[in-house]
C-alpha angles and dihedrals in degrees: 000000000000092000092054090048091051091049090051092048091049092050092049091048090051091050091049091049090052090049093051092045092054093053097175095169094070117073113230120217100333129079114260116267118252116236092227128021141157131036095338090068102043112095097357124213129316116286112252127193116217126187119237110261123244142023117068095194101212 
C-alpha cells in the first residue's frame, strides 16, 4: 500500500508543479486589462438617493 501512496503523492506533486509553472493569474509583460473602459465609464450614471430600509419608528 505504501508504493501506491508514494505513486499518488508523486503524481499530485507533478500536477502541482505544472500548475505553478503555468501561473495564469499573473500578467506577463503587459499591463492588466481593465474590466470596463472607454465612454461607458466616464461620468457614470446619475446619483440617486435611497432611504435606508426598515424601521418606521412610530
